C-alpha positions as a Python dict, from the first residue, in 0.01 Angstrom:
ca = {
    (1, 'M'): (0, 0, 0),
    (2, 'I'): (145, 339, -102),
    (3, 'L'): (115, 648, 109),
    (4, 'W'): (155, 1008, -7),
    (5, 'D'): (44, 1358, 78),
    (6, 'N'): (-193, 1581, -121),
    (7, 'N'): (95, 1716, -332),
    (8, 'R'): (204, 1361, -421),
    (9, 'Q'): (559, 1436, -310),
    (10, 'D'): (600, 1234, 10),
    (11, 'I'): (582, 867, -89),
    (12, 'C'): (639, 585, 154),
    (13, 'D'): (531, 226, 211),
    (14, 'I'): (276, 183, 489),
    (15, 'A'): (359, -184, 527),
    (16, 'K'): (720, -95, 605),
    (17, 'I'): (607, 167, 856),
    (18, 'E'): (369, -71, 1032),
    (19, 'N'): (645, -332, 1063),
    (20, 'S'): (897, -81, 1196),
    (21, 'Q'): (989, -53, 1560),
    (22, 'S'): (910, 278, 1726),
    (23, 'V'): (1203, 487, 1843),
    (24, 'E'): (1000, 688, 2092),
    (25, 'R'): (665, 672, 2267),
    (26, 'F'): (519, 1014, 2334),
    (27, 'C'): (345, 1112, 2655),
    (28, 'S'): (-30, 1056, 2621),
    (29, 'K'): (-279, 955, 2889),
    (30, 'K'): (-557, 883, 2641),
    (31, 'N'): (-391, 704, 2348),
    (32, 'E'): (-73, 535, 2231),
    (33, 'V'): (144, 770, 2023),
    (34, 'Y'): (471, 661, 1862),
    (35, 'K'): (750, 813, 1656),
    (36, 'V'): (831, 555, 1389),
    (37, 'P'): (1113, 552, 1131),
    (38, 'Y'): (1090, 453, 766),
    (39, 'F'): (1326, 468, 472),
    (40, 'H'): (1213, 719, 210),
    (41, 'E'): (1293, 548, -121),
    (42, 'K'): (1272, 861, -336),
    (43, 'M'): (1487, 1077, -106),
    (44, 'Q'): (1710, 785, -5),
    (45, 'Q'): (1709, 883, 360),
    (46, 'L'): (1560, 784, 694),
    (47, 'K'): (1251, 983, 789),
    (48, 'F'): (989, 963, 1060),
    (49, 'V'): (612, 959, 1097),
    (50, 'V'): (381, 957, 1397),
    (51, 'I'): (143, 667, 1451),
    (52, 'K'): (-142, 743, 1688),
    (53, 'K'): (-339, 444, 1812),
    (54, 'Y'): (-671, 548, 1961),
    (55, 'I'): (-787, 394, 2287),
    (56, 'Q'): (-1071, 648, 2297),
    (57, 'P'): (-1402, 589, 2114),
    (58, 'K'): (-1384, 595, 1732),
    (59, 'E'): (-1596, 910, 1727),
    (60, 'K'): (-1302, 1102, 1875),
    (61, 'M'): (-1066, 959, 1615),
    (62, 'K'): (-1296, 1064, 1331),
    (63, 'K'): (-1343, 1411, 1482),
    (64, 'E'): (-970, 1466, 1515),
    (65, 'I'): (-889, 1348, 1163),
    (66, 'D'): (-1165, 1565, 1017),
    (67, 'F'): (-1025, 1863, 1206),
    (68, 'L'): (-668, 1797, 1093),
    (69, 'L'): (-774, 1771, 729),
    (70, 'C'): (-985, 2090, 744),
    (71, 'L'): (-722, 2291, 933),
    (72, 'K'): (-445, 2180, 697),
    (73, 'Q'): (-655, 2271, 395),
    (74, 'E'): (-715, 2615, 547),
    (75, 'G'): (-341, 2670, 586),
    (76, 'L'): (-302, 2621, 961),
    (77, 'A'): (25, 2471, 1089),
    (78, 'V'): (-80, 2116, 1179),
    (79, 'P'): (57, 1771, 1081),
    (80, 'K'): (-36, 1619, 746),
    (81, 'V'): (-261, 1313, 767),
    (82, 'Y'): (-113, 1033, 559),
    (83, 'Q'): (-336, 735, 629),
    (84, 'Q'): (-595, 607, 873),
    (85, 'G'): (-692, 257, 980),
    (86, 'N'): (-963, 116, 1204),
    (87, 'N'): (-810, 254, 1520),
    (88, 'Y'): (-502, 449, 1417),
    (89, 'V'): (-379, 735, 1203),
    (90, 'I'): (-37, 784, 1044),
    (91, 'M'): (65, 1148, 1023),
    (92, 'E'): (355, 1380, 968),
    (93, 'Y'): (625, 1401, 1232),
    (94, 'I'): (696, 1766, 1317),
    (95, 'E'): (1056, 1842, 1406),
    (96, 'G'): (1086, 2046, 1723),
    (97, 'K'): (1011, 2045, 2094),
    (98, 'T'): (679, 2060, 2271),
    (99, 'F'): (580, 2397, 2412),
    (100, 'L'): (625, 2247, 2758),
    (101, 'E'): (979, 2130, 2682),
    (102, 'T'): (1061, 2472, 2541),
    (103, 'I'): (954, 2672, 2844),
    (104, 'E'): (1107, 2419, 3086),
    (105, 'E'): (1437, 2454, 2903),
    (106, 'R'): (1418, 2833, 2916),
    (107, 'E'): (1340, 2830, 3286),
    (108, 'R'): (1639, 2603, 3355),
    (109, 'E'): (1865, 2833, 3153),
    (110, 'N'): (1740, 3130, 3353),
    (111, 'T'): (1806, 2947, 3681),
    (112, 'L'): (2160, 2847, 3579),
    (113, 'E'): (2251, 3188, 3438),
    (114, 'K'): (2112, 3426, 3699),
    (115, 'S'): (2376, 3689, 3621),
    (116, 'K'): (2246, 3725, 3264),
    (117, 'P'): (1931, 3920, 3169),
    (118, 'C'): (1617, 3705, 3157),
    (119, 'R'): (1543, 3591, 2801),
    (120, 'S'): (1234, 3753, 2655),
    (121, 'N'): (945, 3519, 2581),
    (122, 'L'): (730, 3772, 2397),
    (123, 'S'): (805, 3633, 2052),
    (124, 'L'): (724, 3276, 2160),
    (125, 'I'): (400, 3383, 2328),
    (126, 'E'): (297, 3600, 2033),
    (127, 'N'): (352, 3308, 1793),
    (128, 'L'): (134, 3081, 2008),
    (129, 'I'): (-145, 3337, 2034),
    (130, 'E'): (-124, 3402, 1660),
    (131, 'W'): (-167, 3029, 1595),
    (132, 'M'): (-469, 3021, 1827),
    (133, 'E'): (-618, 3328, 1659),
    (134, 'K'): (-588, 3157, 1320),
    (135, 'F'): (-758, 2847, 1464),
    (136, 'Y'): (-1054, 3055, 1584),
    (137, 'K'): (-1085, 3222, 1243),
    (138, 'V'): (-1075, 2887, 1064),
    (139, 'R'): (-1347, 2740, 1285),
    (140, 'K'): (-1586, 3008, 1153),
    (141, 'R'): (-1497, 2929, 792),
    (142, 'I'): (-1570, 2557, 846),
    (143, 'N'): (-1903, 2634, 1015),
    (144, 'K'): (-1793, 2549, 1370),
    (145, 'P'): (-1806, 2900, 1521),
    (146, 'N'): (-1829, 2795, 1886),
    (147, 'I'): (-1560, 2525, 1886),
    (148, 'T'): (-1255, 2573, 2108),
    (149, 'L'): (-940, 2368, 2154),
    (150, 'G'): (-1070, 2224, 2479),
    (151, 'D'): (-742, 2057, 2576),
    (152, 'V'): (-462, 2316, 2577),
    (153, 'N'): (-206, 2093, 2745),
    (154, 'L'): (135, 2242, 2663),
    (155, 'R'): (241, 1911, 2508),
    (156, 'N'): (-20, 1969, 2237),
    (157, 'F'): (188, 2238, 2069),
    (158, 'I'): (521, 2193, 1891),
    (159, 'V'): (774, 2475, 1867),
    (160, 'G'): (954, 2429, 1536),
    (161, 'E'): (1228, 2616, 1356),
    (162, 'G'): (1212, 2993, 1406),
    (163, 'E'): (968, 2941, 1695),
    (164, 'K'): (693, 2842, 1452),
    (165, 'I'): (400, 2691, 1640),
    (166, 'Y'): (217, 2373, 1534),
    (167, 'G'): (-101, 2235, 1693),
    (168, 'I'): (-107, 1856, 1712),
    (169, 'D'): (-407, 1736, 1917),
    (170, 'F'): (-771, 1804, 1836),
    (171, 'E'): (-973, 1511, 1968),
    (172, 'D'): (-1103, 1715, 2262),
    (173, 'C'): (-1219, 2018, 2064),
    (174, 'R'): (-1556, 2123, 2198),
    (175, 'K'): (-1801, 2410, 2227),
    (176, 'G'): (-1679, 2677, 2463),
    (177, 'K'): (-1528, 3022, 2505),
    (178, 'I'): (-1194, 3151, 2378),
    (179, 'Q'): (-1114, 3289, 2724),
    (180, 'T'): (-1142, 2936, 2869),
    (181, 'D'): (-874, 2809, 2631),
    (182, 'G'): (-648, 3098, 2733),
    (183, 'A'): (-715, 3047, 3103),
    (184, 'K'): (-631, 2677, 3078),
    (185, 'L'): (-309, 2765, 2900),
    (186, 'C'): (-211, 2994, 3188),
    (187, 'A'): (-319, 2744, 3454),
    (188, 'Y'): (-122, 2457, 3299),
    (189, 'T'): (187, 2677, 3267),
    (190, 'L'): (173, 2781, 3633),
    (191, 'T'): (109, 2436, 3777),
    (192, 'Y'): (371, 2225, 3599),
    (193, 'S'): (642, 2128, 3847),
    (194, 'P'): (804, 2330, 3990),
    (195, 'S'): (482, 2527, 4012),
    (196, 'F'): (432, 2901, 4059),
    (197, 'T'): (800, 2988, 4025),
    (198, 'P'): (892, 3356, 3969),
    (199, 'W'): (987, 3266, 3610),
    (200, 'K'): (649, 3104, 3542),
    (201, 'M'): (468, 3396, 3704),
    (202, 'R'): (647, 3642, 3471),
    (203, 'F'): (576, 3421, 3171),
    (204, 'V'): (204, 3400, 3252),
    (205, 'E'): (187, 3773, 3320),
    (206, 'E'): (309, 3834, 2965),
    (207, 'L'): (70, 3568, 2836),
    (208, 'I'): (-229, 3725, 3012),
    (209, 'D'): (-139, 4070, 2884),
    (210, 'L'): (-104, 3960, 2521),
    (211, 'F'): (-401, 3722, 2521),
    (212, 'T'): (-651, 3966, 2673),
    (213, 'R'): (-544, 4244, 2439),
    (214, 'R'): (-550, 4024, 2128),
    (215, 'F'): (-899, 3888, 2197),
    (216, 'S'): (-1042, 4199, 2370),
    (217, 'I'): (-1116, 4014, 2695),
    (218, 'S'): (-1155, 4188, 3032),
    (219, 'R'): (-836, 4127, 3230),
    (220, 'E'): (-1032, 4097, 3555),
    (221, 'I'): (-1270, 3837, 3411),
    (222, 'F'): (-983, 3648, 3253),
    (223, 'I'): (-782, 3626, 3577),
    (224, 'K'): (-1090, 3486, 3756),
    (225, 'E'): (-1112, 3224, 3482),
    (226, 'V'): (-744, 3136, 3535),
    (227, 'E'): (-805, 3093, 3909),
    (228, 'K'): (-1101, 2867, 3831),
    (229, 'E'): (-886, 2648, 3604),
    (230, 'I'): (-608, 2627, 3864),
    (231, 'N'): (-860, 2498, 4120),
    (232, 'S'): (-987, 2247, 3865),
    (233, 'I'): (-633, 2118, 3809),
    (234, 'K'): (-582, 2085, 4184),
    (235, 'L'): (-894, 1869, 4211),
    (236, 'K'): (-792, 1651, 3916),
    (237, 'R'): (-444, 1591, 4051),
    (238, 'G'): (-578, 1526, 4398),
    (239, 'R'): (-302, 1716, 4570),
    (240, 'A'): (-207, 2065, 4673),
    (241, 'I'): (-17, 2276, 4422),
    (242, 'K'): (213, 2524, 4587),
}
């Protein structure tokens, strides 16, 4: 079985991919997600794809694939869908680090190099908010005006070359408010261990400022939403977050 993208440029053999051993299993509580190598015959080099095996109901799989195809067609930075099976999808592997890995790395650098000025995160935050803004515009064009990301776990965004942002997980998209997505983003950032550090507080302060201005949201209302999401995370994790 031959696999290629819409431009008929990326050709690979699905059978070879399915028989390959994964080189990495990504963090996912809901599904099994693997980085898998294959040899690209045309380019004569080793490349990678992502195979996502769904443990969740098939309805979520269909919803996510439909979203990926629509978003890609509308020009949003998301992985290409190559092939789908009964309970899995094979898609493009995006080179880069998760948003979580990126900010964790920056915080460590700041801790180790206290004598140097703190690295600005404005560009990174602006790129993320710009990606989210494009998502909200696309949802209107595909007749889903009230759909939000739902799950804004920081592992669901990849930071690629030049700090380009890619969204990679859409199975939990649901009706909601834009401010809830933003508040969850802030809450997740603050509560990853070590939680509520001065670095994370500065990062979220910049995030709140840019997000509320970009989407014309009351700062006071937004902060209350962030507090609500922090309390929700505390309940889910079943422990105190300091």
